[in-house]
VMD Tcl script that draws the C-alpha trace (Angstrom):
set ca {
  {5.94 9.38 -10.64}
  {5.18 13.01 -9.78}
  {6.81 14.55 -6.75}
  {4.75 16.39 -4.16}
  {5.93 19.70 -5.61}
  {4.97 18.70 -9.17}
  {1.48 17.56 -8.04}
  {0.96 21.02 -6.52}
  {2.12 22.65 -9.78}
  {-0.27 20.58 -11.86}
  {-3.10 21.36 -9.44}
  {-2.35 25.06 -9.90}
  {-2.26 24.60 -13.71}
  {-5.54 22.68 -13.70}
  {-4.10 19.53 -15.29}
  {-4.89 17.68 -12.06}
  {-8.05 18.58 -10.17}
  {-8.97 17.11 -6.78}
  {-12.24 18.06 -5.14}
  {-12.77 17.62 -1.37}
  {-9.02 17.39 -0.72}
  {-8.36 17.27 3.03}
  {-5.92 19.62 4.71}
  {-2.34 18.30 4.87}
  {-3.08 15.62 2.24}
  {0.01 16.65 0.25}
  {2.60 16.24 2.99}
  {4.27 13.11 1.57}
  {7.14 13.46 -0.95}
  {5.44 11.70 -3.88}
  {1.75 11.05 -3.17}
  {-1.54 12.52 -2.06}
  {-3.53 11.02 0.82}
  {-7.16 10.14 0.02}
  {-9.99 9.14 2.34}
  {-13.39 7.46 2.44}
  {-16.61 8.72 3.98}
  {-18.89 6.85 6.40}
  {-20.47 4.54 3.82}
  {-19.54 1.02 2.69}
  {-21.36 -1.41 0.40}
  {-21.34 -5.19 0.55}
  {-23.05 -8.29 -0.82}
  {-25.92 -10.02 0.97}
  {-25.33 -13.31 -0.82}
  {-22.56 -15.90 -0.99}
  {-22.07 -15.97 -4.76}
  {-21.08 -12.85 -6.70}
  {-21.82 -12.89 -10.43}
  {-18.96 -11.42 -12.48}
  {-21.31 -10.45 -15.32}
  {-22.83 -7.89 -12.92}
  {-19.50 -6.24 -12.08}
  {-20.39 -2.97 -13.82}
  {-23.76 -2.85 -12.07}
  {-22.07 -3.19 -8.68}
  {-19.73 -0.30 -9.43}
  {-22.54 1.91 -10.73}
  {-24.50 1.30 -7.55}
  {-21.56 2.47 -5.45}
  {-21.02 5.56 -7.60}
  {-24.69 6.55 -7.67}
  {-25.61 5.30 -4.19}
  {-28.72 3.84 -5.87}
  {-28.82 0.38 -4.28}
  {-30.37 -2.76 -5.73}
  {-27.93 -5.68 -5.62}
  {-25.72 -4.31 -2.82}
  {-26.34 -3.47 0.83}
  {-25.41 -0.08 2.22}
  {-23.60 0.06 5.60}
  {-22.95 3.23 7.60}
  {-19.77 3.49 9.66}
  {-20.63 4.98 13.08}
  {-18.23 7.30 14.91}
  {-17.61 4.48 17.40}
  {-16.31 2.28 14.56}
  {-17.56 -0.63 12.46}
  {-16.32 -4.21 12.76}
  {-15.30 -5.57 9.36}
  {-15.45 -9.33 8.87}
  {-12.78 -11.45 7.17}
  {-13.63 -13.12 3.87}
  {-16.07 -10.34 2.99}
  {-15.59 -7.72 0.29}
  {-16.52 -4.16 1.17}
  {-16.91 -1.67 -1.67}
  {-16.62 2.09 -1.34}
  {-15.30 5.19 -3.08}
  {-12.98 8.03 -2.15}
  {-14.28 11.31 -0.75}
  {-12.05 12.99 -3.31}
  {-13.13 13.43 -6.91}
  {-10.21 13.28 -9.34}
  {-9.91 14.79 -12.82}
  {-6.74 14.60 -14.90}
  {-5.42 15.85 -18.22}
  {-2.09 14.28 -19.24}
  {-1.64 12.28 -16.04}
  {-2.57 8.77 -14.89}
  {-3.78 8.41 -11.28}
  {-2.81 5.23 -9.39}
  {-3.97 4.28 -5.89}
  {-1.85 2.38 -3.37}
  {-2.79 1.12 0.09}
  {-1.22 2.55 3.27}
  {1.55 0.62 5.01}
  {0.05 1.24 8.46}
  {-3.15 -0.54 7.34}
  {-1.31 -3.22 5.39}
  {0.45 -4.44 8.53}
  {-2.96 -4.96 10.11}
  {-3.99 -7.15 7.19}
  {-6.18 -4.50 5.56}
  {-6.00 -4.70 1.76}
  {-7.03 -1.71 -0.32}
  {-7.54 -2.61 -3.96}
  {-8.79 -0.73 -7.00}
  {-11.79 -2.37 -8.65}
  {-10.49 -1.59 -12.12}
  {-6.71 -1.64 -11.78}
  {-4.74 1.37 -12.95}
  {-6.89 4.31 -13.95}
  {-6.49 6.19 -17.21}
  {-5.60 9.66 -18.40}
  {-8.55 12.07 -18.53}
  {-10.11 10.23 -15.60}
  {-13.01 12.09 -13.98}
  {-14.70 10.86 -10.82}
  {-14.28 9.34 -7.40}
  {-12.02 6.28 -7.16}
  {-13.80 2.98 -6.60}
  {-12.04 0.56 -4.29}
  {-12.55 -2.56 -2.22}
  {-11.53 -3.25 1.37}
  {-10.68 -6.77 2.55}
  {-9.47 -7.62 6.07}
  {-7.59 -10.70 7.25}
  {-8.85 -10.57 10.85}
  {-11.93 -8.89 12.36}
  {-10.96 -5.22 12.23}
  {-12.63 -2.03 13.49}
  {-12.68 0.76 10.92}
  {-13.75 4.39 11.38}
  {-15.49 7.04 9.22}
  {-13.47 9.52 7.16}
  {-10.33 7.42 7.54}
  {-7.30 8.06 5.31}
  {-7.42 4.93 3.18}
  {-4.76 5.20 0.48}
  {-1.96 7.09 -1.21}
  {-2.76 8.49 -4.64}
  {0.12 8.88 -7.08}
  {0.31 10.35 -10.58}
  {2.29 9.28 -13.63}
  {2.81 11.48 -16.65}
  {1.04 10.09 -19.70}
  {3.93 9.87 -22.20}
  {3.27 9.99 -25.92}
  {6.85 9.24 -26.86}
  {9.78 7.30 -25.41}
  {11.66 9.12 -22.63}
  {15.08 8.21 -21.31}
  {14.62 10.43 -18.26}
  {11.48 9.05 -16.64}
  {10.62 5.48 -15.78}
  {11.82 2.40 -13.91}
  {15.53 1.85 -13.27}
  {17.23 -1.07 -14.98}
  {19.44 -3.44 -13.01}
  {22.54 -1.74 -14.40}
  {21.22 1.68 -13.39}
  {20.45 0.36 -9.89}
  {24.11 -0.71 -9.61}
  {25.24 2.77 -10.68}
  {22.92 4.46 -8.15}
  {24.27 2.18 -5.40}
  {27.73 3.55 -6.19}
  {26.58 7.19 -6.14}
  {24.70 6.76 -2.85}
  {21.18 7.34 -4.18}
  {20.48 3.72 -3.21}
  {21.88 2.09 -0.07}
  {21.18 -1.57 0.66}
  {22.92 -3.26 3.56}
  {23.99 -5.98 3.99}
  {24.46 -6.98 0.37}
  {25.47 -10.60 1.05}
  {22.21 -12.23 -0.11}
  {20.68 -9.71 -2.49}
  {20.24 -10.48 -6.18}
  {20.06 -7.66 -8.74}
  {17.54 -8.56 -11.44}
  {17.04 -6.85 -14.84}
  {14.98 -4.10 -13.14}
  {14.76 -4.92 -9.41}
  {16.62 -6.26 -6.38}
  {15.58 -9.37 -4.45}
  {15.48 -8.84 -0.68}
  {15.42 -11.56 1.98}
  {13.26 -12.45 4.98}
  {14.45 -11.77 8.52}
  {14.14 -14.54 11.11}
  {11.95 -12.23 13.25}
  {8.20 -12.59 12.72}
  {5.23 -11.36 14.74}
  {1.49 -11.91 14.95}
  {-1.38 -10.15 16.71}
  {-2.62 -11.70 19.95}
  {-6.08 -10.06 20.11}
  {-9.01 -11.57 18.14}
  {-10.13 -8.11 16.92}
  {-7.84 -5.41 15.54}
  {-8.63 -1.73 16.11}
  {-7.13 0.91 13.82}
  {-7.13 3.52 16.61}
  {-5.43 1.38 19.25}
  {-2.05 -0.19 19.77}
  {-2.68 -3.84 18.89}
  {-0.42 -6.12 20.99}
  {1.79 -8.57 19.15}
  {3.87 -11.59 19.99}
  {7.30 -11.76 18.40}
  {8.87 -15.07 17.54}
  {11.50 -16.50 15.22}
  {11.27 -18.53 12.05}
  {12.84 -21.88 12.86}
  {16.04 -23.05 11.19}
  {13.96 -25.88 9.69}
  {11.19 -23.48 8.61}
  {7.87 -22.36 10.14}
  {4.29 -22.81 8.97}
  {2.04 -19.76 8.57}
  {-1.73 -20.08 9.07}
  {-4.26 -18.42 6.73}
  {-6.36 -17.15 9.66}
  {-3.58 -14.84 10.85}
  {-1.86 -11.71 9.64}
  {1.88 -11.76 10.23}
  {4.32 -8.87 10.46}
  {7.70 -9.57 8.93}
  {10.62 -7.47 7.76}
  {13.54 -7.69 5.40}
  {17.06 -8.51 6.55}
  {18.22 -5.57 4.47}
  {18.18 -1.94 5.56}
  {17.63 0.41 2.62}
  {17.96 4.14 2.08}
  {16.75 5.93 -1.03}
  {17.42 9.46 -2.24}
  {16.20 11.09 -5.48}
  {14.17 7.99 -6.37}
  {10.83 6.44 -5.40}
  {11.30 2.92 -3.95}
  {8.54 0.38 -4.59}
  {8.13 -3.07 -3.02}
  {6.59 -6.05 -4.78}
  {6.09 -9.68 -3.88}
  {7.79 -12.40 -5.87}
  {5.55 -14.12 -8.42}
  {6.95 -17.56 -7.55}
  {5.70 -17.11 -3.96}
  {2.47 -15.42 -5.03}
  {1.54 -18.52 -7.03}
  {1.81 -20.47 -3.76}
  {-0.56 -18.06 -1.99}
  {2.14 -16.10 -0.12}
  {1.27 -12.40 -0.18}
  {4.35 -10.38 0.78}
  {2.34 -7.29 1.69}
  {-1.34 -6.36 1.75}
  {-1.63 -3.79 -1.07}
  {0.85 -1.23 0.29}
  {4.06 -1.49 -1.71}
  {4.77 2.18 -2.33}
  {7.70 3.83 -0.59}
  {8.68 7.48 -0.38}
  {11.66 9.54 -1.44}
  {14.07 9.67 1.50}
  {12.82 6.52 3.26}
  {15.39 4.89 5.56}
  {14.78 1.56 7.23}
  {13.85 -2.07 6.91}
  {10.82 -2.93 4.81}
  {8.01 -4.01 7.15}
  {5.39 -6.24 5.56}
  {1.91 -7.43 6.47}
  {2.18 -11.05 5.29}
  {-1.01 -12.99 4.54}
  {-1.01 -16.65 3.42}
  {-3.97 -17.97 1.43}
  {-3.42 -21.50 2.77}
  {-0.96 -23.03 5.27}
  {2.53 -22.46 3.90}
  {6.02 -23.22 5.19}
  {8.51 -20.37 5.02}
  {12.22 -20.10 5.78}
  {14.47 -17.45 7.25}
  {16.72 -15.66 4.73}
  {14.58 -16.76 1.78}
  {14.15 -14.30 -1.08}
  {10.75 -12.88 -0.11}
  {10.22 -9.70 -2.13}
  {11.77 -7.37 -4.66}
  {12.41 -3.65 -4.58}
  {12.36 -1.51 -7.71}
  {12.86 2.18 -8.29}
  {11.00 4.89 -10.22}
  {12.43 8.24 -11.25}
  {10.64 11.25 -9.72}
  {9.01 13.75 -12.07}
  {9.41 17.27 -10.72}
  {11.46 19.09 -8.10}
  {11.99 17.25 -4.79}
  {11.10 19.70 -2.03}
  {10.60 17.33 0.91}
  {11.53 13.77 1.88}
  {9.87 11.12 4.02}
  {9.77 11.72 7.78}
  {6.82 9.49 8.70}
  {6.20 6.99 11.49}
  {8.11 4.17 9.76}
  {11.35 6.15 9.37}
  {14.41 4.59 11.07}
  {12.46 1.89 12.93}
  {14.77 -0.69 14.47}
  {14.57 -4.38 13.68}
  {12.73 -5.00 16.96}
  {9.96 -2.46 16.26}
  {7.57 -4.70 14.38}
  {3.88 -3.84 14.13}
  {1.62 -1.26 12.56}
  {2.00 2.39 13.52}
  {-1.61 3.16 12.53}
  {-2.66 4.02 16.10}
  {-0.10 6.84 16.18}
  {-1.37 8.23 12.88}
  {-5.13 7.69 13.07}
  {-5.66 8.74 16.68}
  {-4.50 12.23 15.65}
  {-6.74 12.43 12.58}
  {-10.01 10.68 13.36}
}
mol new
graphics top color blue
foreach p $ca { graphics top sphere $p radius 0.5 }
foreach p [lrange $ca 0 end-1] q [lrange $ca 1 end] { graphics top cylinder $p $q radius 0.2 }
display resetview
């Protein structure tokens, strides 16, 4: 994954081109912040036909509407409804030569139950255009125009095997834990897999108490504990949980993923925002969304962390709103971020 410094170099060389890039969008150590405008698209019918998927995407790209409905986001905000899919595209137009762009959601939105997903998965080298994406919310949520919606990363398109760039193996993770590049504490319950580390669920869990979430405001939460005998999560709520383990990462990009065994039961460990940053220190805070009622347990293996090597010189490390949060500071920090930018 390219570092912030390497993205800037490739922009200067013309191998990566980004039109309409907002000021300060390249502040993070290994990603570029992208935004959406004031336009969303949605379906006016209850059944979506998969054979028309390309038509839906073309309508969003061209803004020539037939099967979709166009919605404008007013400055005062737009209330998004759960169980609806909203389509849109980035303000930024991306063009690459030798690099693969990948979009991730933002953690501050994830902990409010806002999922940002690409319509077509990973993009490809020589991509040219805006990035199509969908927005899905767990609870009624107020969204605003020109909001920063995701973190765009870039991977070098390799034509031959490289032993310098890629994902760390389990053995390499162990070595980096000895050198101090990776710190995980406590280590009592972690399991090192062939290319990741299983982390466990803290007993602390929170949920929002207001019926409508607002990205600009501090949304009050109630904090409880997962019972010794287990607690049942409801699909009509978004929960904020964290890992038992505190992690610190230097010279690597940490990434968080749910466990497939839990995903097959409808337990989503985070809502589309699994990318970390070089230099992150803290617990991993997760916006947990169950598809159906599910019973969970404290200290269960809930997610896995893996590590990517950075491509390029590291010139800055993460100093964002999630840095060094204590175990008691559950909840999204979006109001701190968005109130300054919207």
